[in-house]
Every structure is written in structure tokens, then in C-alpha cells.
C-alpha positions as CSV (number, residue, x, y, z in Angstrom):
1,T,-0.3,-0.2,-0.1
2,S,1.3,3.6,-0.8
3,G,-1.2,6.7,0.2
4,D,-0.9,10.5,1.6
5,Y,-3.1,9.4,5.0
6,Q,-0.1,9.4,7.3
7,R,2.8,11.6,5.2
8,F,1.2,14.8,3.8
9,S,1.8,18.9,4.4
10,E,-0.8,21.1,3.4
11,S,-0.6,24.7,1.5
12,G,-3.6,26.7,0.5
13,G,-5.8,23.9,1.0
14,A,-4.1,21.2,-1.1
15,R,-3.2,18.4,0.5
16,I,-0.1,18.0,-0.5
17,A,1.8,14.5,-0.8
18,H,5.3,12.7,0.4
19,T,5.3,10.9,-3.0
20,L,7.4,13.5,-5.7
21,D,6.4,12.6,-9.6
22,P,9.6,11.8,-11.3
23,R,7.4,13.5,-14.8
24,T,7.3,17.3,-12.8
25,G,10.3,16.5,-10.0
26,C,7.4,17.7,-7.8
27,P,5.1,16.4,-4.7
28,L,1.3,15.2,-5.4
29,V,-1.4,17.7,-6.0
30,A,-4.0,15.6,-6.4
31,S,-3.8,12.2,-5.6
32,S,-5.5,9.1,-4.2
33,T,-5.6,8.4,-0.4
34,S,-3.7,5.4,-1.1
35,V,-3.5,2.0,-3.9
36,S,-3.1,-1.1,-2.4
37,V,-1.2,-4.1,-4.7
38,L,-1.6,-7.6,-4.6
39,H,1.3,-9.5,-6.3
40,Q,3.0,-12.4,-6.1
41,S,6.0,-10.0,-5.7
42,C,5.9,-8.0,-1.9
43,M,8.9,-5.8,-4.3
44,L,7.1,-5.3,-7.5
45,A,3.8,-4.9,-5.4
46,D,5.5,-2.0,-2.9
47,A,6.3,-0.6,-7.0
48,Y,3.3,-0.9,-8.9
49,A,1.3,1.1,-5.4
50,T,3.2,4.0,-5.7
51,A,3.4,4.1,-8.9
52,L,-0.4,4.2,-9.7
53,M,-0.2,6.2,-7.1
54,V,1.7,8.8,-8.6
55,M,-0.6,8.1,-11.7
56,G,-3.2,8.9,-10.5
57,P,-7.0,6.7,-10.2
58,D,-7.6,7.4,-13.5
59,E,-4.9,6.9,-15.2
60,G,-3.5,4.4,-12.9
61,M,-6.6,1.9,-13.4
62,A,-6.0,1.6,-17.2
63,F,-2.9,0.3,-16.8
64,A,-3.7,-1.5,-14.0
65,T,-6.3,-3.2,-16.0
66,R,-4.2,-3.1,-19.5
67,K,-1.3,-5.3,-16.7
68,N,-4.0,-7.1,-14.9
69,L,-2.9,-6.5,-11.8
70,A,-4.5,-6.4,-8.9
71,A,-5.4,-3.2,-7.5
72,R,-7.1,-1.3,-5.3
73,F,-8.3,2.6,-5.0
74,V,-9.2,4.8,-2.2
75,A,-9.8,8.4,-2.6
76,S,-11.3,11.0,-0.1
77,A,-14.5,12.9,-2.0
78,G,-15.0,15.0,1.3
79,S,-15.8,13.3,4.9
80,N,-16.0,10.3,3.5
81,Y,-13.7,7.8,1.6
82,A,-14.2,6.2,-2.6
83,E,-13.1,3.0,-2.9
84,T,-12.9,1.4,-6.6
85,L,-10.9,-2.2,-7.5
86,S,-9.6,-3.6,-10.5
87,P,-11.1,-6.4,-12.4
88,A,-8.5,-8.7,-11.5
89,L,-8.1,-7.7,-7.7
90,A,-12.3,-7.7,-8.1
91,E,-12.8,-11.4,-9.5
92,M,-10.3,-12.7,-6.7
93,L,-12.7,-11.5,-4.7
94,E,-16.0,-13.8,-6.4
């Protein structure tokens, strides 16, 4: 699991994650709250979770779907949270 729910700061009302986006060199501003990946390799699960976190919910879900990754995205929606499961994870839970 990778996320900004514990390590973050706030600036101008925006939540700034501790993770840097390598495309910009800047911290993530609008990101998922957390991304979890189930994989046979713990090291790859960690790397994929961080990469999906950086990609964001839409691009990350598209990537997870293409790569058949079992991923869970949790995003904050005001005071609530929204959960989205990749098709591979949803299939595992059936």
C-alpha cells in the first residue's frame, strides 16, 4: 500500500503528498489517498502501488487493468472515502 493518508502537508488548502511525481519533480497534489496492490512479489507490489499512486486514479486504473494487476484505489471525497477495485482484484474477491 502506498498513500498520503499519514505523511502529507497542506499548503493553500491543498493536500501535498510526500511522494514526488518523477514526470514533474514536484510532490503530488491531487492524488488517491491510497493504492494497494496484491502481487506474488512483495517488491513489485510496493513499486506498483507507488507508481499507481503517482499516476492517479484514472491513469492508474487504466494501467492496472492493462497489466492485470490486483489493485484497490481509495480516494477521499470530502469527509467520505470512495473505493475502486481493478477487475483483477474484483475477480479474486468473487
